[in-house]
C-alpha positions as CSV (number, residue, x, y, z in Angstrom):
1,M,66.7,-143.7,197.7
2,K,70.0,-145.6,198.0
3,V,71.8,-145.9,194.6
4,I,75.1,-147.6,193.7
5,I,76.7,-146.1,190.6
6,C,79.3,-148.4,189.0
7,G,81.7,-146.4,186.9
8,A,83.0,-142.9,187.8
9,G,83.7,-141.8,184.3
10,Q,81.9,-138.9,182.6
11,V,78.4,-140.6,182.6
12,G,78.7,-142.0,186.1
13,W,80.0,-138.7,187.4
14,Q,77.1,-136.8,186.0
15,I,74.5,-139.3,187.3
16,A,76.1,-139.1,190.8
17,R,76.1,-135.3,190.6
18,H,72.4,-135.2,189.8
19,L,71.3,-137.8,192.4
20,S,73.5,-136.7,195.3
21,G,72.3,-133.1,194.7
22,E,68.8,-134.4,195.3
23,Q,69.6,-135.8,198.7
24,N,69.9,-139.4,197.7
25,D,72.3,-141.9,199.3
26,V,74.8,-142.4,196.5
27,T,77.8,-144.7,196.5
28,V,80.3,-144.6,193.5
29,V,82.3,-147.7,192.6
30,D,85.3,-147.7,190.2
31,S,88.5,-149.7,189.7
32,N,90.4,-146.4,189.4
33,P,91.0,-144.9,192.9
34,D,91.7,-141.5,191.4
35,L,88.2,-141.3,189.9
36,V,86.6,-142.4,193.2
37,N,88.6,-139.8,195.1
38,R,87.5,-137.1,192.7
39,A,83.9,-138.1,193.2
40,T,84.1,-138.2,197.0
41,D,86.0,-134.9,197.2
42,L,83.7,-132.9,195.0
43,L,80.3,-134.6,195.5
44,D,78.3,-135.6,198.5
45,V,78.8,-139.3,197.8
46,Q,80.6,-142.3,199.3
47,G,83.2,-144.2,197.3
48,I,84.6,-147.7,196.9
49,A,87.6,-148.5,194.8
50,G,87.3,-152.0,193.3
51,F,85.8,-154.0,190.5
52,A,82.1,-153.4,190.4
53,S,81.2,-157.0,189.4
54,Y,82.9,-158.5,192.5
55,P,80.3,-159.5,195.2
56,D,82.5,-158.3,198.1
57,V,82.9,-154.9,196.4
58,L,79.1,-154.5,195.9
59,E,78.5,-155.6,199.5
60,A,81.0,-153.0,200.7
61,A,79.1,-150.4,198.6
62,G,75.8,-151.3,200.4
63,A,74.1,-153.6,197.9
64,R,72.2,-155.5,200.5
65,D,69.8,-152.6,201.1
66,A,70.3,-150.7,197.8
67,D,67.3,-149.6,195.8
68,M,69.1,-149.4,192.5
69,V,72.3,-150.3,190.7
70,I,73.4,-148.3,187.7
71,A,76.2,-150.1,185.8
72,A,78.0,-147.6,183.6
73,T,81.6,-148.8,183.4
74,H,83.5,-148.9,180.1
75,S,83.1,-152.7,179.9
76,D,79.8,-154.2,178.7
77,E,80.7,-157.5,180.3
78,V,81.4,-155.9,183.7
79,N,78.1,-154.0,183.5
80,M,76.1,-157.2,182.7
81,V,77.8,-159.3,185.4
82,T,77.3,-156.5,187.9
83,C,73.6,-156.5,187.3
84,Q,73.6,-160.3,187.5
85,V,75.4,-160.3,190.9
86,A,73.2,-157.4,192.2
87,H,70.1,-159.5,191.3
88,S,71.2,-163.0,192.3
89,V,73.3,-162.3,195.4
90,F,71.7,-159.1,196.8
91,A,68.2,-159.0,195.2
92,V,68.6,-155.3,194.3
93,P,65.1,-154.3,192.9
94,R,66.2,-152.2,189.9
95,K,69.2,-152.6,187.6
96,I,70.3,-150.3,184.8
97,A,73.2,-151.2,182.4
98,R,75.0,-149.3,179.7
99,L,75.8,-151.6,176.8
100,R,77.7,-150.7,173.6
101,A,78.4,-153.9,171.7
102,Q,75.8,-154.3,168.9
103,S,75.8,-158.1,169.3
104,Y,74.6,-157.8,173.0
105,L,72.0,-155.2,172.0
106,T,70.6,-157.3,169.2
107,A,70.2,-160.3,171.5
108,I,68.7,-158.2,174.3
109,Y,66.3,-156.2,172.1
110,S,65.2,-159.4,170.3
111,D,64.3,-160.9,173.7
112,L,66.9,-163.7,173.5
113,Y,68.0,-162.8,177.0
114,R,65.1,-163.5,179.3
115,R,64.9,-161.5,182.6
116,D,65.6,-164.7,184.7
117,H,68.8,-165.3,182.8
118,M,70.0,-161.7,182.4
119,P,68.2,-159.6,184.9
120,I,68.7,-156.1,183.5
121,D,65.6,-153.9,183.9
122,V,66.8,-151.1,181.6
123,V,69.5,-151.2,178.9
124,I,71.0,-147.9,177.8
125,S,72.8,-147.9,174.4
126,P,74.8,-144.7,174.0
127,E,75.1,-145.4,170.2
128,R,71.3,-145.7,169.8
129,E,70.7,-142.6,172.0
130,V,73.2,-140.6,169.9
131,A,71.6,-141.9,166.6
132,D,68.2,-140.8,167.9
133,A,69.7,-137.4,168.8
134,A,71.2,-137.1,165.3
135,I,67.9,-137.8,163.7
136,Q,66.4,-135.1,165.9
137,R,69.0,-132.6,164.8
138,L,68.3,-133.4,161.2
139,S,64.6,-132.9,161.7
140,A,65.3,-129.3,162.9
141,P,68.4,-128.4,161.0
142,A,68.6,-124.8,162.1
143,A,68.8,-125.8,165.8
144,F,72.0,-126.7,167.6
145,D,70.0,-128.7,170.1
146,T,66.6,-130.3,170.1
147,E,64.4,-132.7,172.0
148,Q,60.7,-133.6,172.0
149,F,58.3,-133.5,175.0
150,L,54.6,-134.0,175.8
151,D,54.2,-137.0,173.6
152,G,56.1,-135.4,170.7
153,E,53.7,-132.4,170.6
154,V,56.2,-129.8,171.9
155,Q,59.8,-129.4,170.7
156,L,62.7,-127.8,172.5
157,L,64.8,-125.9,170.1
158,G,68.3,-124.5,170.8
159,L,68.9,-121.6,168.5
160,Q,72.0,-119.5,167.9
161,L,70.9,-115.9,167.1
162,G,72.8,-114.1,164.4
163,P,72.7,-110.5,163.3
164,E,70.0,-111.3,160.8
165,C,67.5,-112.3,163.5
166,P,64.6,-109.9,163.0
167,V,63.6,-109.7,166.7
168,L,66.9,-108.6,168.3
169,D,66.8,-106.0,171.0
170,T,63.1,-106.8,171.5
171,P,61.8,-107.5,175.1
172,L,60.3,-110.9,175.4
173,R,57.0,-109.3,176.6
174,Q,56.8,-107.4,173.4
175,L,57.4,-110.6,171.4
176,T,54.3,-112.1,173.0
177,D,52.3,-109.0,171.9
178,L,53.7,-109.1,168.4
179,F,53.1,-112.8,167.8
180,S,50.0,-113.4,170.0
181,T,49.1,-116.7,168.3
182,L,52.6,-118.1,168.3
183,A,52.7,-121.3,170.5
184,A,56.3,-120.8,171.6
185,I,58.1,-119.6,174.7
186,V,61.8,-118.7,175.3
187,V,62.7,-120.6,178.4
188,G,66.5,-120.2,178.5
189,I,69.2,-117.9,177.3
190,R,73.0,-118.5,177.2
191,R,74.9,-115.2,177.0
192,D,78.7,-114.9,177.3
193,G,78.8,-118.5,178.5
194,T,76.2,-118.1,181.3
195,L,72.8,-119.8,181.0
196,F,69.8,-118.2,182.7
197,A,66.0,-118.3,182.7
198,P,64.7,-115.0,181.3
199,D,61.9,-112.8,182.5
200,A,59.5,-110.8,180.3
201,R,61.8,-107.7,180.4
202,D,64.9,-109.5,179.0
203,Q,65.9,-108.8,175.4
204,L,67.6,-110.9,172.8
205,F,71.0,-110.0,171.3
206,A,73.1,-111.3,168.5
207,G,75.3,-114.2,169.7
208,D,72.8,-115.4,172.3
209,Q,72.0,-119.1,172.4
210,I,68.3,-119.5,173.2
211,Y,66.1,-122.4,174.2
212,V,62.5,-122.3,172.9
213,A,59.6,-124.5,173.8
214,A,57.5,-124.6,170.6
215,S,54.4,-126.6,169.6
216,Q,55.2,-129.1,166.9
217,T,52.7,-127.3,164.6
218,D,54.5,-124.0,165.1
219,V,58.1,-125.1,164.8
220,D,58.6,-123.7,161.2
221,R,57.0,-120.4,162.2
222,T,59.2,-120.2,165.3
223,L,62.4,-120.8,163.3
224,D,61.3,-118.1,160.8
225,I,60.7,-115.5,163.5
226,F,64.1,-116.1,164.9
227,G,65.7,-115.8,161.5
228,K,66.4,-119.5,160.8
229,S,65.9,-121.5,157.6
230,T,63.3,-124.2,157.5
231,R,64.8,-126.0,154.5
232,K,64.1,-129.7,154.4
233,Q,66.9,-132.2,154.3
234,E,67.0,-134.3,151.1
235,R,70.7,-135.2,150.8
236,V,72.9,-136.1,153.8
237,V,76.5,-137.2,154.0
238,I,77.5,-139.2,157.1
239,V,81.2,-139.2,158.0
240,G,81.7,-142.4,160.1
241,G,80.1,-145.7,159.4
242,G,80.5,-147.3,162.8
243,N,77.6,-148.1,165.1
244,V,76.3,-144.6,165.3
245,G,76.7,-143.7,161.6
246,L,75.1,-147.0,160.6
247,A,72.2,-146.5,163.0
248,V,71.6,-143.0,161.6
249,A,71.7,-144.3,158.0
250,Q,69.3,-147.1,158.7
251,A,66.9,-144.7,160.4
252,L,67.0,-142.4,157.4
253,E,66.2,-145.3,155.1
254,K,63.1,-146.1,157.1
255,Q,61.7,-142.6,157.0
256,A,58.7,-142.1,154.8
257,R,60.2,-139.0,153.2
258,R,63.0,-140.2,150.9
259,I,66.4,-138.9,152.0
260,R,69.5,-139.7,149.8
261,A,72.4,-140.5,152.1
262,K,76.1,-141.4,151.6
263,V,78.4,-142.8,154.3
264,I,82.2,-142.3,154.4
265,E,84.0,-144.9,156.6
266,R,87.8,-145.3,156.9
267,D,87.9,-148.9,158.2
268,R,87.3,-151.3,155.4
269,G,85.6,-153.9,157.7
270,N,83.1,-151.4,159.0
271,A,82.5,-150.0,155.5
272,E,81.7,-153.5,154.2
273,R,79.4,-154.2,157.2
274,A,77.6,-150.9,156.6
275,A,77.2,-151.6,152.9
276,D,75.7,-155.1,153.6
277,A,73.3,-153.6,156.2
278,L,72.1,-150.7,154.0
279,E,69.8,-150.9,151.0
280,R,69.8,-147.5,149.3
281,T,72.7,-145.8,151.0
282,I,76.0,-145.4,149.1
283,V,79.0,-146.4,151.3
284,L,82.5,-145.0,150.4
285,N,85.6,-146.5,152.0
286,G,88.1,-143.8,152.8
287,D,89.3,-141.0,155.1
288,G,86.6,-138.4,155.9
289,L,89.3,-135.8,156.1
290,D,90.3,-136.4,152.5
291,M,88.9,-133.3,150.6
292,G,88.9,-135.3,147.3
293,L,86.7,-138.0,148.9
294,L,84.4,-135.4,150.5
295,M,83.9,-133.8,147.1
296,E,83.3,-137.2,145.5
297,A,80.5,-137.6,148.1
298,N,79.2,-134.2,146.9
299,V,79.3,-132.5,150.3
300,D,79.1,-129.2,148.5
301,R,75.6,-130.1,147.2
302,A,74.4,-132.0,150.3
303,D,71.9,-130.4,152.6
304,A,73.8,-131.6,155.7
305,V,77.0,-133.3,156.8
306,L,76.9,-135.4,160.0
307,C,80.3,-136.2,161.5
308,V,80.0,-139.2,163.9
309,T,83.3,-141.0,164.0
310,D,84.8,-142.0,167.4
311,D,87.4,-139.2,167.2
312,D,86.2,-135.8,168.3
313,K,89.1,-134.0,166.4
314,V,88.3,-135.9,163.2
315,N,84.7,-134.9,163.5
316,L,85.6,-131.2,164.0
317,L,88.0,-131.1,161.1
318,A,85.8,-133.0,158.7
319,A,82.9,-130.6,159.5
320,V,85.2,-127.6,158.9
321,R,86.3,-129.1,155.5
322,A,82.7,-129.7,154.6
323,K,81.8,-126.2,155.5
324,T,84.8,-124.9,153.5
325,A,83.4,-126.8,150.5
326,G,80.1,-124.9,150.8
327,N,77.9,-127.2,152.9
328,P,75.2,-125.3,154.7
329,L,74.8,-127.5,157.8
330,T,77.4,-129.4,159.7
331,I,76.7,-131.5,162.8
332,C,79.4,-133.0,165.0
333,L,79.6,-135.7,167.6
334,V,81.7,-134.3,170.4
335,N,82.5,-136.3,173.6
336,D,84.8,-133.7,175.1
337,P,82.7,-130.8,176.4
338,T,85.7,-128.5,176.5
339,L,85.7,-128.6,172.7
340,V,82.1,-127.2,172.5
341,P,83.2,-123.5,172.6
342,L,85.2,-124.1,169.4
343,M,82.0,-124.8,167.5
344,A,81.0,-121.2,166.8
345,P,84.6,-120.0,165.8
346,L,84.9,-123.0,163.5
347,G,81.5,-122.3,161.9
348,I,80.0,-125.7,162.9
349,D,76.3,-125.5,163.2
350,A,75.3,-128.1,165.8
351,Y,76.8,-130.8,168.0
352,I,75.7,-133.9,169.8
353,N,77.1,-134.7,173.2
354,P,76.9,-138.5,173.9
355,R,77.3,-138.0,177.6
356,A,74.3,-135.6,177.8
357,T,72.1,-137.9,175.8
358,T,73.1,-141.0,177.9
359,V,72.7,-139.1,181.2
360,S,69.3,-137.8,180.1
361,S,68.2,-141.3,179.2
362,I,69.3,-142.8,182.5
363,L,67.7,-140.0,184.5
364,R,64.5,-140.6,182.5
365,H,64.4,-144.3,183.6
366,I,65.4,-143.5,187.1
367,R,62.7,-141.0,187.7
368,H,59.7,-143.0,186.9
369,G,56.7,-142.1,189.1
370,R,55.2,-138.8,188.0
371,V,58.3,-137.6,186.1
372,R,57.8,-138.7,182.5
373,G,61.0,-137.3,181.0
374,V,64.2,-135.5,181.8
375,Y,66.6,-133.8,179.3
376,S,70.0,-132.5,180.3
377,I,71.0,-129.1,178.8
378,G,74.6,-128.4,178.0
379,D,77.2,-129.6,180.4
380,A,74.5,-130.4,183.0
381,E,73.8,-126.7,183.3
382,A,70.1,-127.2,183.4
383,E,67.3,-129.8,183.0
384,V,64.0,-129.8,181.2
385,I,61.6,-131.9,183.2
386,E,58.3,-133.3,182.1
387,A,56.1,-134.3,185.0
388,Q,52.4,-134.7,186.0
389,V,51.0,-132.3,188.6
390,L,49.6,-134.1,191.7
391,S,46.6,-132.9,193.7
392,T,49.0,-132.5,196.7
393,S,51.5,-130.3,194.7
394,P,51.8,-126.7,196.0
395,I,51.3,-125.4,192.4
396,S,48.1,-127.4,191.7
397,G,45.2,-124.9,191.2
398,Q,47.5,-121.9,191.2
399,L,47.9,-119.3,188.4
400,V,51.3,-119.4,186.8
401,R,52.1,-115.9,188.1
402,E,51.3,-117.1,191.7
403,T,53.6,-120.1,191.7
404,D,56.6,-120.0,193.9
405,F,59.1,-121.2,191.2
406,P,62.7,-120.2,191.7
407,E,64.2,-117.6,189.4
408,G,66.0,-120.3,187.4
409,A,62.8,-122.1,186.4
410,L,60.1,-121.5,183.8
411,I,57.1,-123.5,182.6
412,G,57.5,-124.0,178.8
413,A,54.3,-125.8,178.0
414,I,51.3,-127.6,179.6
415,K,49.4,-130.6,178.3
416,R,45.8,-130.9,179.5
417,G,44.0,-133.9,178.1
418,R,44.7,-133.6,174.3
419,K,45.3,-129.8,174.4
420,I,48.7,-128.1,174.5
421,I,48.8,-124.8,176.4
422,H,51.6,-122.4,176.2
423,P,51.2,-120.7,179.6
424,Q,50.9,-117.0,180.4
425,G,50.7,-115.4,183.8
426,G,47.0,-115.9,184.0
427,T,47.1,-119.7,183.1
428,R,45.9,-121.9,185.9
429,I,47.8,-125.1,186.6
430,M,45.4,-128.0,187.3
431,E,45.7,-131.4,188.9
432,G,46.6,-134.0,186.2
433,D,48.3,-131.4,183.9
434,I,51.6,-132.6,182.4
435,V,54.0,-129.7,182.6
436,M,57.3,-129.1,180.8
437,I,59.7,-127.1,183.0
438,F,63.1,-125.6,182.2
439,A,65.2,-125.4,185.4
440,L,68.8,-124.5,186.1
441,A,70.7,-127.3,187.8
442,A,70.7,-125.6,191.2
443,D,67.0,-125.1,191.1
444,V,66.0,-128.7,190.1
445,P,65.5,-129.9,193.7
446,E,63.1,-127.0,194.5
447,V,61.2,-127.6,191.3
448,E,60.8,-131.3,192.2
449,R,59.6,-130.3,195.7
450,L,56.9,-128.1,194.1
451,L,55.9,-131.0,191.9
452,Q,56.2,-133.4,194.9
453,V,57.9,-136.0,192.7
454,S,61.4,-136.3,194.2
455,I,60.6,-139.3,196.3
456,D,58.4,-141.0,193.7
457,F,61.1,-142.7,191.6
458,F,59.7,-146.1,190.8
């Protein structure tokens, strides 16, 4: 597949890294020559320095025979014009645009922009993706990472194991024997900064970060087994009332279970906008780092504090102050992945990486065909892939123990019809099954080969 990626920033870089690693013909376009040179030096991609919306630049990038254009520059207007030019001048079959401005999103989602006038096949909103991720975090407050698969019937939980975990120093094989009815599988372990897919002999130690694929009906039991609280969230304080914070507050108001939320926003205009848009949520205008204001918002009595301003350092410090005040659960929005190792020393419970959520969303839309979902783990260290097994797949009809999966890949769950199966060695994989697979980044191409989905993008 020939893909043009417009924008070589964090999102564009990761998309280029994924697609070029899967032997696609990728060209990166950016107005910053340094970013283009970085991409061409470190990735197997071609690069063009120039403005992505210019027809001559797109032509130089190979738009006349491109299969897809992904417009992920920092400018909404450039992204929209790029898709328009790709459609009108070069007839590129598929266009994906990242848009941030709420006004554009409101118009597009309300269908005011018809395809003939604004030919964007898929709109990716980082703010909406992050808001959805925040709601997911709040739904599983003991997890530092979480995502749903198999039509919402299986949840991926990222759990930090503390010394209170009752199953430390226990081989995973023994866990299966001890909890034979538990519909959950440990698919990944990060230890001393290294992520790997475990085998049955591996044990769990305090300080490990583990990724567990659990049936939705067994999530609470899974959390309990690994020493995590299942306390429900009833009071939430949101630091940051911009697009993300407002979207989270609106989503909380729509939930059937009543959650009392308060929003702290420093900018008066944003605070007034949030107050007008929200019905039951209290909006406080002030600095989220002000301890007096945090106490006025009752962070000490709240079940969770969600820090989602546009400044990573403000988010970290606000979370630390909330934790100091006695809040049991702090969640941060962190754009800079180099800050993530500070989470544990600072006592911050969970984080949301906008880049990872946006990359996962774009990959999900790119890989149509038999791939139904893709979720990026950490700093693109691994992927969780949801795909349907074809009759021609090498794993179709085989027992799990017989499959030729690489060491860095594990099947976490299988959906067969309406039934969810948590596989064991003797489970047979059948044609038509939908499988959830954890795979380290280096092993993704081999997993896709075994699924025979890498060429079936759209």
